[in-house]
C-alpha positions in Angstrom: 45.0 79.3 18.7 42.9 76.3 19.7 39.8 78.5 20.2 40.3 80.1 16.8 40.6 76.7 15.1 37.3 75.6 16.6 35.5 78.7 15.5 36.8 78.2 12.0 35.4 74.7 12.0 31.9 75.9 13.0 32.1 78.6 10.4 32.6 76.0 7.7 29.5 73.9 8.7 26.9 75.9 6.6 29.2 75.6 3.5 28.7 71.8 3.7 24.9 72.0 4.1 24.9 71.3 7.8 22.8 73.6 10.1 22.3 73.8 13.8 18.6 74.4 13.6 17.0 72.9 16.7 13.9 72.0 14.7 15.9 69.4 12.9 15.9 67.4 16.1 13.6 64.3 15.8 11.8 65.1 19.1 10.9 68.6 18.0 9.5 67.2 14.7 7.5 64.6 16.5 6.0 67.1 18.9 5.0 69.3 15.9 3.3 66.2 14.4 1.6 64.7 17.4 1.2 67.5 19.9 -1.9 69.0 18.1 -3.6 65.6 18.5 -3.3 65.4 22.3 -6.1 67.0 24.3 -6.6 67.9 27.9 -9.8 66.4 29.4 -11.6 67.8 32.5 -14.2 65.4 33.9 -16.6 67.5 35.9 -18.0 65.3 38.7 -21.4 64.5 40.0 -22.0 65.9 43.5 -19.6 64.6 46.1 -17.1 63.1 43.7 -13.6 64.2 42.8 -12.8 66.2 39.7 -10.6 64.3 37.2 -8.1 66.0 34.9 -6.4 63.9 32.2 -5.5 63.7 28.6 -6.9 62.1 25.4 -5.6 61.4 21.9 -7.5 62.2 18.7 -7.6 58.9 16.7 -9.9 60.0 13.8 -10.4 63.5 12.2 -14.2 63.3 12.6 -13.7 64.0 16.3 -13.1 60.6 18.0 -10.6 60.5 20.9 -9.2 57.8 23.1 -8.5 58.2 26.8 -8.4 56.1 30.0 -11.7 54.8 31.5 -10.6 56.1 34.9 -10.2 59.6 33.6 -13.9 59.8 32.7 -15.4 57.5 35.3 -18.4 59.1 37.0 -18.2 62.3 35.0 -21.3 64.5 34.7 -19.7 66.5 31.9 -16.5 66.3 29.9 -14.6 69.4 28.6 -12.0 68.6 25.9 -9.4 71.2 24.9 -7.0 70.7 22.0 -4.0 73.1 21.6 -4.9 76.4 20.0 -8.6 75.5 19.9 -11.6 76.5 22.1 -12.9 74.0 24.6 -15.4 71.5 23.3 -18.0 69.3 25.1 -17.0 65.7 25.0 -19.5 62.8 24.7 -18.6 59.5 26.2 -19.4 56.8 23.6 -18.1 53.6 25.2 -15.7 52.3 27.9 -13.7 49.2 28.5 -12.9 49.4 32.3 -11.0 46.1 32.2 -8.5 47.6 29.8 -8.9 51.2 31.2 -9.8 52.7 27.8 -12.7 54.9 26.8 -13.9 56.3 23.4 -15.1 60.0 23.3 -16.4 62.2 20.6 -16.4 66.0 20.2 -18.4 68.0 17.6 -15.8 70.2 16.1 -16.0 72.6 13.1 -13.9 70.9 10.5 -11.6 67.9 10.8 -9.2 67.5 13.7 -5.5 66.5 13.6 -5.5 62.7 14.2 -2.5 60.8 15.6 -1.4 57.7 13.7 -1.3 54.4 15.6 1.9 52.4 15.2 1.8 48.8 13.9 1.6 46.0 16.4 5.0 44.6 17.2 6.7 47.9 16.4 7.6 48.6 20.1 11.2 47.6 21.0 12.9 47.7 24.4 15.5 50.5 24.4 13.9 52.6 21.7 13.5 56.4 22.3 10.0 57.7 23.0 8.2 60.8 24.1 5.3 61.1 26.5 2.8 63.9 25.6 0.0 64.8 28.0 -1.7 67.2 30.4 0.8 66.7 33.2 -0.3 68.3 36.5 -2.9 70.3 34.5 -0.2 71.9 32.3 -1.3 71.4 28.7 1.0 69.8 26.1 3.7 68.8 28.4 6.4 66.6 26.7 8.9 64.3 28.4 11.5 62.1 26.8 12.9 58.7 27.6 13.1 55.1 26.3 11.0 52.0 26.4 12.3 50.4 29.6 10.4 47.1 29.4 7.4 45.3 27.8 5.0 42.8 29.3 4.6 44.5 32.7 1.5 43.5 34.7 -0.4 46.1 36.8 -2.8 45.7 39.7 -5.1 48.6 40.7 -7.1 48.3 43.9 -6.6 44.6 44.0 -7.8 44.1 40.4 -5.5 43.2 37.5 -5.6 45.7 34.7 -5.2 43.6 31.6 -1.6 42.6 30.9 1.4 43.4 28.8 2.0 47.1 29.7 4.9 49.1 28.4 7.2 50.5 31.0 9.0 53.8 30.3 11.4 56.2 32.1 9.8 59.2 30.3 8.4 61.1 33.3 4.7 60.6 33.8 2.7 62.9 36.1 -0.9 63.0 37.3 -3.0 64.4 34.4 -0.9 62.6 31.8 -3.3 59.6 31.9 -4.8 59.1 28.5 -2.0 60.9 26.7 0.3 59.5 24.0 3.5 57.6 24.2 5.0 58.1 20.8 8.1 56.9 18.9 10.5 59.1 16.9 8.5 58.3 13.7 5.6 60.2 15.2 3.4 57.2 15.8 1.5 56.3 19.0 3.0 53.2 20.6 0.9 53.4 23.7 -1.7 55.2 25.7 -0.3 56.5 29.0 -2.1 54.9 32.0 -0.1 55.2 35.2 3.1 56.0 37.1 4.8 54.4 40.0 4.0 56.9 42.9 7.4 56.4 44.6 9.5 56.1 41.5 9.4 59.1 39.1 11.2 57.3 36.4 8.8 54.4 36.2 5.7 55.0 34.1 3.3 52.7 32.1 1.3 52.7 28.9 -1.2 50.4 27.2 0.6 49.0 24.2 -0.7 49.8 20.7 -1.6 46.2 19.9 -4.1 46.1 22.7 -5.2 49.7 22.0 -6.1 48.7 18.4 -8.1 45.7 19.5 -10.1 47.5 22.2 -10.7 50.5 19.9 -12.2 48.2 17.2 -14.5 46.7 19.9 -15.5 50.1 21.4 -16.4 51.6 18.0 -18.8 48.9 16.8 -21.6 50.6 14.8 -24.0 48.0 16.1 -23.2 48.8 19.8 -23.0 52.6 19.4 -25.6 53.4 16.8 -27.7 50.2 16.5 -26.5 50.0 12.9 -26.1 46.5 11.6 -23.5 45.7 9.0 -23.4 42.0 9.5 -19.6 42.3 9.2 -16.7 41.3 11.5 -13.4 42.8 10.6 -9.9 42.9 12.0 -6.7 44.9 11.3 -4.9 43.6 8.3 -1.1 43.2 8.7 1.1 46.3 8.3 -1.8 48.7 8.2 -3.0 47.1 5.0 -6.7 47.8 5.7 -9.6 46.1 7.5 -9.8 42.3 6.7 -13.2 40.7 6.6 -13.4 37.8 9.1 -17.1 36.9 8.8 -20.2 38.0 7.0 -23.7 37.3 8.5 -26.3 35.6 6.2 -28.9 38.1 5.0 -26.9 41.1 6.2 -26.0 44.4 4.5 -22.4 43.1 4.1 -23.7 40.0 2.2 -25.8 42.3 0.0 -22.8 44.4 -0.7 -20.9 41.3 -2.0 -18.3 41.2 0.8 -16.7 37.8 1.6 -14.4 36.5 4.3 -10.8 37.2 3.3 -11.6 40.5 1.5 -9.5 43.5 2.6 -11.2 46.9 2.7 -8.7 49.6 1.8 -10.9 52.7 1.6 -14.3 53.9 2.7 -15.6 57.0 0.9 -12.7 59.4 0.7 -10.9 57.9 3.7 -8.0 55.4 3.5 -8.8 52.4 5.7 -5.7 51.2 7.7 -7.5 49.6 10.6 -10.9 48.1 11.6 -11.6 51.3 13.5 -11.1 53.4 10.4 -13.9 51.5 8.8 -16.2 51.6 11.8 -15.8 55.4 12.2 -17.4 55.9 8.7 -20.7 54.4 10.0 -21.0 56.4 13.3 -22.2 59.7 11.9 -25.6 61.2 12.7 -27.2 59.7 9.5 -26.8 56.1 8.4 -25.6 56.8 4.9 -24.3 54.2 2.5 -20.5 54.1 2.0 -18.5 53.2 -1.1 -15.7 50.8 -0.4 -12.6 49.8 -2.2 -12.0 46.1 -1.7 -9.2 43.7 -2.5 -10.4 40.1 -2.7 -8.5 37.1 -1.4 -7.7 36.4 -5.1 -5.9 39.7 -5.4 -8.6 41.3 -7.6 -9.8 44.8 -6.7 -13.4 45.8 -6.9 -15.9 48.3 -5.4 -18.8 47.7 -3.0 -21.6 49.8 -1.6 -22.3 49.1 2.1 -25.5 50.5 3.6 -26.1 49.9 7.3 -29.5 48.7 8.5 -31.4 48.4 11.8 -30.6 45.0 13.3 -33.5 42.5 12.9 -33.8 42.0 16.7 -34.3 45.8 17.3 -37.7 45.7 15.6 -38.6 42.5 17.4 -37.8 44.0 20.9 -39.8 47.2 20.1 -42.8 45.1 19.0 -42.7 42.9 22.1 -41.7 45.5 24.8 -42.6 48.8 23.3 -39.2 50.4 23.7 -36.1 51.2 21.6 -32.9 50.1 23.4 -29.2 50.3 22.8 -26.1 49.5 24.8 -25.2 52.0 27.5 -21.8 53.8 27.0 -20.5 52.6 30.3 -21.9 49.1 30.0 -23.9 47.4 32.6 -27.4 47.7 31.0 -29.4 48.9 28.0 -30.4 52.5 27.6 -34.0 53.2 26.9 -34.0 55.6 23.9 -37.7 55.7 23.1 -40.9 54.5 24.7 -44.0 53.7 22.6 -47.2 55.5 23.8 -49.6 52.9 25.2 -47.1 50.1 24.9 -46.1 47.5 27.6 -43.1 49.5 28.9 -45.1 52.8 29.3 -47.8 50.8 31.1 -45.4 50.1 34.0 -43.8 53.5 34.1 -40.6 53.0 32.1 -39.3 56.3 30.7 -36.8 57.5 28.1 -33.3 57.6 29.7 -33.9 54.7 32.0 -31.4 51.9 32.1 -32.7 48.3 31.8 -30.3 46.3 33.8 -32.0 42.9 34.2 -34.8 40.7 33.0 -36.3 37.4 34.3 -39.4 35.4 35.0 -42.1 36.6 37.3 -40.6 37.0 40.8 -37.6 35.0 39.6 -33.9 35.8 39.6 -32.9 38.6 37.2 -30.5 38.0 34.3 -28.2 41.0 33.4 -29.3 42.8 30.2 -26.1 43.6 28.4 -26.9 43.9 24.7 -30.2 44.0 22.6 -29.4 40.8 20.7 -28.9 38.8 23.9 -32.2 40.2 25.3 -34.0 39.2 22.1 -32.6 35.7 22.5 -34.2 35.7 26.0 -37.7 37.1 25.1 -38.1 36.4 21.4 -39.8 33.0 21.8 -41.9 33.8 24.8 -45.7 33.8 24.2 -47.8 37.0 24.0 -49.2 38.0 27.4 -46.3 36.4 29.3 -45.2 38.5 32.3 -41.5 39.5 32.2 -39.8 40.8 35.3 -37.7 43.9 34.5 -35.2 45.8 36.7 -34.7 49.5 35.8 -32.1 51.9 37.2 -33.1 55.6 37.3 -31.1 58.4 39.0 -29.1 55.9 41.0 -32.0 53.9 42.2 -33.4 50.5 41.1 -37.0 49.6 40.4 -38.6 46.3 39.6 -41.8 45.6 37.7 -43.7 43.1 35.6 -44.1 43.8 31.9 -46.7 42.0 29.8 -45.3 41.0 26.4 -47.2 41.9 23.3 
């Protein structure tokens, strides 16, 4: 009799609009939303180095992905695979080793499904979460748990890795690094970074607040493409756009009428929620102008047309040194993109693809060369004919020479 009563209750459930469809479960819905945005990454090594397998998260539909710096460290070639799509070659754009984050790009036909980053401060201890990654080389592996703690500090090989990590009991395996830790709203609350080797229920992720900050820095159009906007922006509260912090005098941003306190809410057809959303619009192969929707500090809405330009110091360096330079993706020097025939750099054997790692006076100590603007500050006022000591790295070896400034 008791069994019959239970069956009768279950039989009545559809009549009241209740179903037992497993797809109604929040976790299933979140996996449907975010799973297509989580890729596997195979980092093919240089000779004698270990092969890395990890994960990455699509953060922009134009093909930008975020992963861990340790996943791509030393890679000769990157192969990126998204669920249901053929493998693509990944291009390393920039890394932040101190935060263990790296920005990649793939050239895909059409737009890619991008995950949404949660708002800073949205992460609460005890909230449910899912970890999605390439665990043990098994694509699209999902584990479930809670946010166990915030503010954890990690040390790797004796070096602190930033601060304020999320701890979770969602199972993390090798290969999950660079994957997504997501909440049940389907938003990324962290980028998976590590697990405790002797404790399967203790894993860690870089919190979304730090992910947002580092992503904005890694995606600077000036660093990646030598495209000067003269504009510093930050995430506006509650994903309200990109807020203008400063505008350089004489810059494209000033010419566009942008002012500190403005909030940029769209760029072309794309809604701008973060500083990265704005930066990504200026990273394409051609430096095209972009129409912006702007809300002023006075609450008034207006349009603006922002056209990137070569930074003023790039032309100066080329005139003095005879090379075109940009920041190297992995840091630690300036990549030689072009060498002027008959120029000072060609005269001492500098080639395209070399890495300029230091400059200094003749036979004097070398100062690291980190960004073109800083190099211009060093050499811009030196007189023509002055000898400049330069240190070049090529194929793992360093060379030193004296370049005569024009």
